[in-house]
DSSP file (Angstrom, degrees, kcal/mol; ACC not computed):
  #  RESIDUE AA STRUCTURE BP1 BP2  ACC     N-H-->O    O-->H-N    N-H-->O    O-->H-N    TCO  KAPPA ALPHA  PHI   PSI    X-CA   Y-CA   Z-CA
    1    1 A M     >        0   0    0      0, 0.0     4,-2.0     0, 0.0     5,-0.1   0.000 360.0 360.0 360.0 -35.5   15.5   21.6   -4.9
    2    2 A V  H  >  +     0   0    0      1,-0.2     4,-2.2     2,-0.2     5,-0.2   0.916 360.0  49.3 -62.3 -45.2   16.9   21.7   -8.5
    3    3 A P  H  > S+     0   0    0      0, 0.0     4,-2.2     0, 0.0    -1,-0.2   0.882 110.9  51.5 -62.6 -33.5   20.4   20.4   -7.4
    4    4 A A  H  > S+     0   0    0      2,-0.2     4,-2.5     1,-0.2    -2,-0.2   0.854 106.6  53.9 -69.1 -33.7   18.6   17.5   -5.5
    5    5 A V  H  X S+     0   0    0     -4,-2.0     4,-2.3     2,-0.2    -1,-0.2   0.930 109.6  47.6 -63.3 -44.7   16.6   16.7   -8.6
    6    6 A L  H  X S+     0   0    0     -4,-2.2     4,-2.1     1,-0.2    -2,-0.2   0.887 111.8  50.3 -64.2 -37.8   19.8   16.4  -10.6
    7    7 A G  H  X S+     0   0    0     -4,-2.2     4,-2.5     2,-0.2    -2,-0.2   0.888 109.4  51.4 -65.0 -38.5   21.3   14.2   -7.8
    8    8 A G  H  X S+     0   0    0     -4,-2.5     4,-2.5     2,-0.2    -2,-0.2   0.877 109.0  50.5 -65.1 -37.9   18.2   12.0   -7.9
    9    9 A L  H  X S+     0   0    0     -4,-2.3     4,-2.3     2,-0.2    -2,-0.2   0.905 110.9  49.0 -64.8 -41.2   18.6   11.6  -11.6
   10   10 A A  H  X S+     0   0    0     -4,-2.1     4,-2.0     2,-0.2    -2,-0.2   0.923 112.3  48.3 -64.0 -44.2   22.2   10.6  -11.2
   11   11 A L  H  X S+     0   0    0     -4,-2.5     4,-3.1     1,-0.2     5,-0.3   0.907 110.0  52.6 -61.3 -41.7   21.3    8.1   -8.5
   12   12 A L  H  X S+     0   0    0     -4,-2.5     4,-2.1     1,-0.2    -2,-0.2   0.919 109.1  49.0 -59.7 -44.5   18.5    6.7  -10.7
   13   13 A D  H  < S+     0   0    0     -4,-2.3     4,-0.3     1,-0.2    -1,-0.2   0.874 117.2  42.3 -62.8 -37.2   21.0    6.2  -13.5
   14   14 A W  H  < S+     0   0    0     -4,-2.0     4,-0.3    -5,-0.2    -2,-0.2   0.864 123.7  34.1 -77.9 -37.5   23.4    4.5  -11.1
   15   15 A L  H  X S+     0   0    0     -4,-3.1     4,-3.0    -5,-0.2    -2,-0.2   0.592  91.7  87.8 -96.8 -12.4   20.9    2.4   -9.2
   16   16 A Q  T  < S+     0   0    0     -4,-2.1     4,-0.3    -5,-0.3    -1,-0.2   0.848  94.2  40.8 -63.8 -34.7   18.3    1.4  -11.7
   17   17 A S  T  4 S+     0   0    0     -4,-0.3    -1,-0.2    -3,-0.2     3,-0.2   0.855 126.3  31.6 -81.2 -33.4   20.0   -1.7  -13.0
   18   18 A A  T  4 S+     0   0    0     -4,-0.3    -2,-0.2     1,-0.1    -1,-0.1   0.772 130.3  25.3 -96.3 -26.6   21.2   -3.1   -9.7
   19   19 A W     X  +     0   0    0     -4,-3.0     4,-1.9     1,-0.1     5,-0.1  -0.180  67.7 133.1-137.2  43.8   18.6   -2.0   -7.1
   20   20 A L  H  > S+     0   0    0     -4,-0.3     4,-2.0     1,-0.2     5,-0.2   0.913  79.5  48.3 -66.2 -43.1   15.3   -1.4   -8.8
   21   21 A D  H  > S+     0   0    0      1,-0.2     4,-2.3     2,-0.2    -1,-0.2   0.873 110.4  53.2 -65.5 -35.6   13.2   -3.3   -6.2
   22   22 A G  H  > S+     0   0    0      2,-0.2     4,-2.2     1,-0.2    -1,-0.2   0.872 106.8  52.0 -66.3 -35.6   15.0   -1.4   -3.4
   23   23 A L  H  X S+     0   0    0     -4,-1.9     4,-2.1     2,-0.2    -2,-0.2   0.910 110.4  48.2 -66.3 -41.3   14.1    1.9   -5.1
   24   24 A R  H  X S+     0   0    0     -4,-2.0     4,-2.5     1,-0.2    -2,-0.2   0.910 112.2  49.2 -63.2 -41.8   10.4    0.8   -5.2
   25   25 A G  H  X S+     0   0    0     -4,-2.3     4,-2.9     2,-0.2     5,-0.2   0.864 108.0  54.6 -65.6 -36.2   10.6   -0.3   -1.6
   26   26 A L  H  X S+     0   0    0     -4,-2.2     4,-2.2     2,-0.2    -2,-0.2   0.934 111.5  44.2 -62.6 -46.4   12.2    3.1   -0.6
   27   27 A L  H  X S+     0   0    0     -4,-2.1     4,-2.3     2,-0.2    -2,-0.2   0.947 116.7  45.3 -64.6 -48.5    9.3    5.0   -2.2
   28   28 A G  H  X S+     0   0    0     -4,-2.5     4,-2.6     1,-0.2     5,-0.2   0.907 113.5  50.4 -62.6 -42.0    6.6    2.8   -0.8
   29   29 A G  H  X S+     0   0    0     -4,-2.9     4,-2.7    -5,-0.2    -1,-0.2   0.881 110.3  49.5 -64.5 -38.8    8.2    2.8    2.7
   30   30 A F  H  X S+     0   0    0     -4,-2.2     4,-2.7    -5,-0.2    -1,-0.2   0.924 112.5  46.8 -65.8 -43.6    8.5    6.6    2.7
   31   31 A I  H  X S+     0   0    0     -4,-2.3     4,-2.4     2,-0.2    -2,-0.2   0.921 115.1  46.5 -66.6 -43.3    4.9    7.0    1.7
   32   32 A L  H  X S+     0   0    0     -4,-2.6     4,-2.6    -5,-0.2    -2,-0.2   0.928 113.9  47.7 -63.9 -44.4    3.7    4.5    4.3
   33   33 A A  H  X S+     0   0    0     -4,-2.7     4,-2.7    -5,-0.2    -2,-0.2   0.917 112.6  49.2 -63.9 -42.5    5.8    5.9    7.1
   34   34 A G  H  X S+     0   0    0     -4,-2.7     4,-2.1    -5,-0.2    -1,-0.2   0.916 112.5  47.4 -62.0 -43.0    4.6    9.5    6.2
   35   35 A G  H  X S+     0   0    0     -4,-2.4     4,-1.8     2,-0.2    -2,-0.2   0.900 112.6  49.8 -64.3 -41.4    1.0    8.4    6.2
   36   36 A L  H  X S+     0   0    0     -4,-2.6     4,-2.3     2,-0.2    -2,-0.2   0.917 111.3  48.3 -63.7 -44.2    1.4    6.5    9.5
   37   37 A L  H  X S+     0   0    0     -4,-2.7     4,-2.1     1,-0.2    -1,-0.2   0.865 110.5  51.1 -66.1 -35.0    3.1    9.5   11.2
   38   38 A L  H  < S+     0   0    0     -4,-2.1    -1,-0.2    -5,-0.2    -2,-0.2   0.831 110.8  49.9 -70.0 -30.5    0.4   11.8    9.9
   39   39 A M  H  < S+     0   0    0     -4,-1.8    -2,-0.2     1,-0.2    -1,-0.2   0.886 113.2  45.2 -71.7 -38.3   -2.2    9.5   11.4
   40   40 A L  H  < S+     0   0    0     -4,-2.3    -2,-0.2     1,-0.3    -1,-0.2   0.847 129.0  25.6 -74.8 -33.3   -0.5    9.3   14.7
   41   41 A H  S  < S+     0   0    0     -4,-2.1    -1,-0.3    -5,-0.2    -2,-0.1  -0.684  72.2 162.6-127.5  75.4    0.1   13.1   15.0
   42   42 A P        +     0   0    0      0, 0.0    -1,-0.1     0, 0.0    -2,-0.1   0.668  51.0  81.6 -76.5 -13.9   -2.7   14.6   12.8
   43   43 A H  S    S-     0   0    0      1,-0.1    37,-0.0    38,-0.0     0, 0.0  -0.659  83.2-111.9 -93.6 146.2   -2.5   18.1   14.2
   44   44 A P        -     0   0    0      0, 0.0    38,-0.2     0, 0.0    37,-0.1  -0.205  40.2 -88.9 -67.8 163.6    0.1   20.6   13.0
   45   45 A R        -     0   0    0     36,-2.9     4,-0.1     1,-0.1     0, 0.0  -0.343  32.1-123.4 -66.4 154.6    2.9   21.9   15.2
   46   46 A P  S    S+     0   0    0      0, 0.0    -1,-0.1     0, 0.0    36,-0.0   0.822  94.5  32.7 -71.8 -28.5    2.2   24.9   17.3
   47   47 A A  S    S-     0   0    0      1,-0.0    -2,-0.1    35,-0.0     0, 0.0  -0.919  95.8 -95.6-126.6 152.1    5.1   26.9   15.8
   48   48 A P        -     0   0    0      0, 0.0     3,-0.1     0, 0.0    34,-0.1  -0.296  43.4-109.1 -63.8 150.4    6.6   26.9   12.4
   49   49 A S        -     0   0    0      1,-0.1     5,-0.0     2,-0.1    33,-0.0  -0.349  42.0 -90.1 -71.9 157.8    9.7   24.8   11.8
   50   50 A P    >>  -     0   0    0      0, 0.0     3,-1.2     0, 0.0     4,-1.1  -0.297  38.7-108.8 -64.9 158.7   13.1   26.4   11.3
   51   51 A L  H 3> S+     0   0    0      1,-0.3     4,-2.2     2,-0.2     5,-0.2   0.786 115.3  64.8 -61.5 -28.8   14.1   27.2    7.7
   52   52 A W  H 3> S+     0   0    0      1,-0.2     4,-2.2     2,-0.2    -1,-0.3   0.837  99.2  54.1 -66.8 -29.1   16.7   24.5    7.6
   53   53 A K  H <> S+     0   0    0     -3,-1.2     4,-2.7     2,-0.2    -1,-0.2   0.894 106.9  50.3 -70.7 -38.0   13.9   21.9    8.0
   54   54 A A  H  X S+     0   0    0     -4,-1.1     4,-2.2     2,-0.2    -2,-0.2   0.905 111.9  48.7 -62.7 -40.6   12.1   23.4    5.0
   55   55 A G  H  X S+     0   0    0     -4,-2.2     4,-2.2     2,-0.2    -2,-0.2   0.886 110.2  51.5 -64.3 -38.8   15.4   23.2    3.1
   56   56 A L  H  X S+     0   0    0     -4,-2.2     4,-2.4     2,-0.2    -2,-0.2   0.936 112.5  44.7 -62.4 -47.3   15.9   19.6    4.2
   57   57 A W  H  X S+     0   0    0     -4,-2.7     4,-2.5     1,-0.2    -1,-0.2   0.848 111.4  54.1 -68.9 -31.9   12.4   18.6    3.0
   58   58 A G  H  X S+     0   0    0     -4,-2.2     4,-2.3    -5,-0.2    -1,-0.2   0.896 109.6  48.1 -65.7 -38.5   12.9   20.5   -0.2
   59   59 A G  H  X S+     0   0    0     -4,-2.2     4,-2.5     2,-0.2    -2,-0.2   0.911 112.0  48.4 -64.9 -43.5   16.1   18.5   -0.8
   60   60 A I  H  X S+     0   0    0     -4,-2.4     4,-2.6     2,-0.2     5,-0.2   0.909 111.6  50.6 -63.0 -41.3   14.4   15.3   -0.1
   61   61 A A  H  X S+     0   0    0     -4,-2.5     4,-2.3     2,-0.2    -2,-0.2   0.908 110.7  49.0 -63.4 -41.4   11.5   16.3   -2.4
   62   62 A G  H  X S+     0   0    0     -4,-2.3     4,-2.1     2,-0.2    -2,-0.2   0.903 110.7  50.3 -63.4 -41.2   14.0   17.1   -5.2
   63   63 A L  H  X S+     0   0    0     -4,-2.5     4,-2.5     1,-0.2    -2,-0.2   0.931 113.4  45.4 -62.1 -45.3   15.8   13.8   -4.7
   64   64 A F  H  X>S+     0   0    0     -4,-2.6     4,-2.9     1,-0.2     6,-1.2   0.839 109.9  55.8 -67.7 -31.9   12.5   11.9   -4.9
   65   65 A G  H  X5S+     0   0    0     -4,-2.3     4,-0.9     4,-0.3    -1,-0.2   0.885 112.3  42.3 -66.7 -37.3   11.5   14.0   -7.9
   66   66 A G  H  <5S+     0   0    0     -4,-2.1    -2,-0.2   -62,-0.2    -1,-0.2   0.885 121.7  40.1 -74.3 -38.5   14.7   12.9   -9.7
   67   67 A L  H  <5S+     0   0    0     -4,-2.5    -2,-0.2    -5,-0.2    -3,-0.2   0.932 138.6   5.9 -74.7 -47.6   14.4    9.3   -8.6
   68   68 A F  H  <5S-     0   0    0     -4,-2.9    -3,-0.2    -5,-0.2    -2,-0.1   0.389  90.0-116.9-122.7   0.1   10.7    8.7   -9.0
   69   69 A S  S  <<S+     0   0    0     -4,-0.9     2,-0.3    -5,-0.6    -4,-0.3   0.814  86.0 110.7  58.4  31.6    9.2   11.8  -10.6
   70   70 A T        +     0   0    0     -6,-1.2    -1,-0.1    -9,-0.1    -5,-0.1  -0.713  25.5 153.4-134.8  83.3    7.2   12.3   -7.4
   71   71 A A     >  +     0   0    0     -2,-0.3     4,-1.0     1,-0.2    -6,-0.1   0.572  59.4  82.4 -83.2  -8.8    8.4   15.3   -5.4
   72   72 A G  H  > S+     0   0    0      1,-0.2     4,-3.0     2,-0.2     5,-0.3   0.894  75.2  62.0 -68.5 -44.8    5.0   15.7   -3.8
   73   73 A P  H  > S+     0   0    0      0, 0.0     4,-2.5     0, 0.0     5,-0.2   0.882 105.4  46.0 -57.9 -43.1    4.9   13.3   -0.9
   74   74 A P  H  > S+     0   0    0      0, 0.0     4,-2.2     0, 0.0     5,-0.2   0.908 115.9  47.2 -63.8 -37.3    7.8   14.8    1.1
   75   75 A I  H  X S+     0   0    0     -4,-1.0     4,-2.9     2,-0.2     5,-0.2   0.918 112.1  49.8 -68.3 -42.4    6.4   18.3    0.6
   76   76 A V  H  X S+     0   0    0     -4,-3.0     4,-2.5     2,-0.2     5,-0.2   0.928 110.1  50.7 -60.0 -46.4    2.9   17.2    1.6
   77   77 A F  H  X S+     0   0    0     -4,-2.5     4,-0.7    -5,-0.3    -2,-0.2   0.933 114.0  44.4 -58.6 -46.8    4.3   15.5    4.7
   78   78 A H  H >X S+     0   0    0     -4,-2.2     3,-0.6     1,-0.2     4,-0.6   0.922 114.4  47.8 -64.6 -45.5    6.2   18.7    5.7
   79   79 A L  H >< S+     0   0    0     -4,-2.9     3,-0.8     1,-0.2     5,-0.4   0.859 106.4  56.0 -69.7 -33.6    3.4   21.1    4.9
   80   80 A Y  H 3< S+     0   0    0     -4,-2.5    -1,-0.2     1,-0.2    -2,-0.2   0.712 107.5  51.0 -71.8 -16.8    0.7   19.1    6.8
   81   81 A R  H << S+     0   0    0     -4,-0.7   -36,-2.9    -3,-0.6    -1,-0.2   0.562  96.7  87.3 -92.1  -8.8    2.9   19.3    9.9
   82   82 A E  S << S-     0   0    0     -3,-0.8     2,-2.0    -4,-0.6    -3,-0.0  -0.571  90.9-110.2 -88.5 153.9    3.3   23.1    9.6
   83   83 A P  S    S+     0   0    0      0, 0.0     2,-0.3     0, 0.0    -3,-0.1  -0.400  77.0 117.6 -82.4  64.5    0.8   25.6   11.1
   84   84 A V        -     0   0    0     -2,-2.0     2,-0.1    -5,-0.4    -2,-0.0  -0.887  66.0-103.5-123.4 158.1   -0.5   26.8    7.8
   85   85 A G     >  -     0   0    0     -2,-0.3     4,-1.6     1,-0.1     3,-0.3  -0.321  29.4-109.2 -79.6 163.3   -4.1   26.6    6.5
   86   86 A I  H  > S+     0   0    0      1,-0.2     4,-2.7     2,-0.2     5,-0.2   0.877 117.0  57.8 -60.1 -40.9   -5.3   24.1    3.8
   87   87 A P  H  > S+     0   0    0      0, 0.0     4,-2.2     0, 0.0    -1,-0.2   0.885 106.0  50.2 -60.0 -35.5   -5.7   26.9    1.2
   88   88 A A  H  > S+     0   0    0     -3,-0.3     4,-1.7     2,-0.2    -2,-0.2   0.882 110.7  49.7 -68.2 -36.8   -2.0   27.7    1.6
   89   89 A I  H  X S+     0   0    0     -4,-1.6     4,-2.5     2,-0.2     5,-0.2   0.931 112.0  47.7 -66.6 -45.0   -1.0   24.0    1.2
   90   90 A R  H  X S+     0   0    0     -4,-2.7     4,-2.5     1,-0.2    -2,-0.2   0.908 110.4  51.9 -62.4 -40.7   -3.2   23.7   -2.0
   91   91 A A  H  < S+     0   0    0     -4,-2.2    -1,-0.2    -5,-0.2    -2,-0.2   0.846 111.4  48.3 -64.5 -33.0   -1.7   26.9   -3.4
   92   92 A T  H  < S+     0   0    0     -4,-1.7    -2,-0.2     1,-0.2    -1,-0.2   0.907 116.5  40.7 -72.7 -42.0    1.8   25.5   -2.8
   93   93 A L  H  < S+     0   0    0     -4,-2.5    -2,-0.2     1,-0.3    -3,-0.2   0.805 127.8  30.4 -78.5 -28.9    1.1   22.1   -4.4
   94   94 A L    ><  +     0   0    0     -4,-2.5     3,-0.9    -5,-0.2     4,-0.4  -0.548  69.5 157.2-127.2  66.2   -0.9   23.4   -7.3
   95   95 A P  T 3  S+     0   0    0      0, 0.0     4,-0.2     0, 0.0     3,-0.2   0.771  77.4  34.8 -67.8 -25.4    0.4   26.9   -8.0
   96   96 A S  T 3> S+     0   0    0      1,-0.1     4,-1.7    -3,-0.1     5,-0.2   0.341  85.9  98.3-112.3   8.9   -0.7   27.0  -11.7
   97   97 A S  H <> S+     0   0    0     -3,-0.9     4,-1.1     1,-0.2    -1,-0.1   0.864  83.0  54.2 -66.2 -33.3   -4.0   25.2  -11.5
   98   98 A R  H  4 S+     0   0    0     -4,-0.4    -1,-0.2     1,-0.2     6,-0.2   0.873 108.2  49.7 -67.3 -36.9   -6.0   28.4  -11.3
   99   99 A R  H  4 S+     0   0    0      1,-0.2    -1,-0.2    -4,-0.2    -2,-0.2   0.867 112.1  46.7 -70.7 -35.4   -4.4   29.7  -14.4
  100  100 A R  H  < S+     0   0    0     -4,-1.7    -1,-0.2     5,-0.0     2,-0.2   0.662  87.2 106.4 -80.2 -15.5   -5.0   26.6  -16.5
  101  101 A H    ><  -     0   0    0     -4,-1.1     3,-1.0    -5,-0.2     4,-0.4  -0.450  68.0-141.6 -71.5 131.4   -8.6   26.3  -15.4
  102  102 A S  G >  S+     0   0    0      1,-0.3     3,-1.0    -2,-0.2    -1,-0.1   0.827  98.9  55.0 -66.0 -31.6  -11.0   27.3  -18.2
  103  103 A C  G 3  S+     0   0    0      1,-0.2    -1,-0.3     3,-0.0     6,-0.1   0.684 101.3  59.5 -76.6 -15.7  -13.4   29.1  -15.9
  104  104 A A  G <  S+     0   0    0     -3,-1.0    -1,-0.2    -6,-0.2    -2,-0.2   0.506  81.5 108.2 -87.5  -5.1  -10.7   31.3  -14.5
  105  105 A S  S <  S-     0   0    0     -3,-1.0     4,-0.0    -4,-0.4    -5,-0.0  -0.438  76.8-126.1 -75.0 150.2   -9.9   32.7  -17.9
  106  106 A P  S    S+     0   0    0      0, 0.0    -1,-0.1     0, 0.0     3,-0.1   0.587  79.6 103.8 -72.7  -8.2  -10.9   36.3  -18.6
  107  107 A Q  S    S-     0   0    0     -5,-0.1     2,-0.1     1,-0.1     3,-0.1  -0.451  82.3-105.1 -73.5 145.3  -12.8   35.3  -21.7
  108  108 A P        -     0   0    0      0, 0.0     2,-0.1     0, 0.0    -1,-0.1  -0.402  40.7-101.9 -68.1 147.5  -16.6   35.2  -21.4
  109  109 A A        -     0   0    0     -2,-0.1     2,-0.3    -6,-0.1    -6,-0.0  -0.441  32.8-127.3 -70.9 140.3  -18.1   31.8  -21.3
  110  110 A R        -     0   0    0     -2,-0.1     2,-0.4    -3,-0.1    -1,-0.1  -0.666  20.1-123.8 -87.0 143.3  -19.7   30.5  -24.5
  111  111 A R        -     0   0    0     -2,-0.3     3,-0.1     1,-0.0    -1,-0.0  -0.684  22.4-126.5 -87.7 138.6  -23.2   29.2  -24.3
  112  112 A A        -     0   0    0     -2,-0.4     5,-0.1     1,-0.1    -1,-0.0  -0.451  37.2 -89.3 -76.9 154.2  -23.9   25.7  -25.5
  113  113 A P     >  -     0   0    0      0, 0.0     4,-2.4     0, 0.0     3,-0.5  -0.275  43.2-107.3 -59.2 154.0  -26.6   25.1  -28.2
  114  114 A S  H  > S+     0   0    0      1,-0.2     4,-1.5     2,-0.2    -2,-0.1   0.832 118.5  54.2 -59.3 -33.5  -30.0   24.6  -26.7
  115  115 A A  H  > S+     0   0    0      1,-0.2     4,-0.7     2,-0.2    -1,-0.2   0.909 112.9  42.7 -66.9 -39.4  -30.0   20.8  -27.5
  116  116 A A  H  > S+     0   0    0     -3,-0.5     4,-0.8     1,-0.2     3,-0.3   0.828 113.0  54.2 -74.0 -30.5  -26.7   20.3  -25.7
  117  117 A R  H  X S+     0   0    0     -4,-2.4     4,-1.8     1,-0.2    -1,-0.2   0.791  96.1  67.8 -72.4 -27.3  -27.8   22.6  -22.8
  118  118 A S  H  < S+     0   0    0     -4,-1.5    -1,-0.2     1,-0.2    -2,-0.2   0.865 100.9  44.8 -67.3 -36.4  -31.0   20.6  -22.2
  119  119 A W  H  < S+     0   0    0     -4,-0.7    -1,-0.2    -3,-0.3    -2,-0.2   0.755 117.0  46.5 -79.6 -21.6  -29.2   17.4  -21.0
  120  120 A R  H >< S-     0   0    0     -4,-0.8     3,-1.1     1,-0.3    -2,-0.2   0.687  93.1-158.5 -88.3 -19.5  -26.9   19.4  -18.7
  121  121 A G  T 3<  -     0   0    0     -4,-1.8    -1,-0.3     1,-0.2    -2,-0.1  -0.522  56.4 -39.8  73.4-145.6  -29.5   21.6  -17.3
  122  122 A S  T 3  S+     0   0    0     -2,-0.2    -1,-0.2    -4,-0.1    -4,-0.1   0.223  97.7 127.6-102.6  14.7  -28.3   24.9  -15.8
  123  123 A R    <   -     0   0    0     -3,-1.1     4,-0.1     1,-0.1    -3,-0.0  -0.404  63.9-110.1 -67.9 146.5  -25.1   23.5  -14.3
  124  124 A P        -     0   0    0      0, 0.0    -1,-0.1     0, 0.0    -2,-0.0  -0.227  31.9-103.3 -68.3 167.4  -21.9   25.2  -15.1
  125  125 A A  S    S+     0   0    0      4,-0.1     2,-0.3     2,-0.0    -2,-0.1   0.760 102.5  33.0 -67.1 -25.0  -19.3   23.4  -17.3
  126  126 A C  S    S-     0   0    0      1,-0.1     3,-0.4   -23,-0.0     0, 0.0  -0.857  77.9-122.3-129.2 166.5  -17.1   22.5  -14.3
  127  127 A R  S    S+     0   0    0     -2,-0.3    -1,-0.1     1,-0.2    -2,-0.0   0.679 105.0  64.1 -81.8 -18.0  -17.7   21.6  -10.7
  128  128 A R              0   0    0      1,-0.2    -1,-0.2     0, 0.0    -3,-0.0   0.722 360.0 360.0 -78.9 -20.0  -15.4   24.5   -9.4
  129  129 A C              0   0    0     -3,-0.4    -1,-0.2     0, 0.0    -2,-0.1   0.477 360.0 360.0 -81.8 360.0  -17.6   27.2  -10.7
């Protein structure tokens, strides 16, 4: 994926002055086509794809990451067509969200002063807890 990101950056440098509207159309068209295909075939494949397809989608994601700073849509399209569960897809797309989350830290939670606690009630500080 990293070489494809570098290739996407090189393409962006080369195409940004001459073909900016085309680049926007390419991104929009890919997202619309991916959404349409997922609507037409909403269920995953019965068997996993070969590894070369994962590499192909990783390369496309890297290219889009270099061009548009959005590597997610190609990866999402590929993963939603694979026979994996939603938790695995979330873990792939957000690998570090659990570490950054304040409630996942090993430190004990601090209690708010009683005046601040009164308007919140007994709800936790975040919705995930």
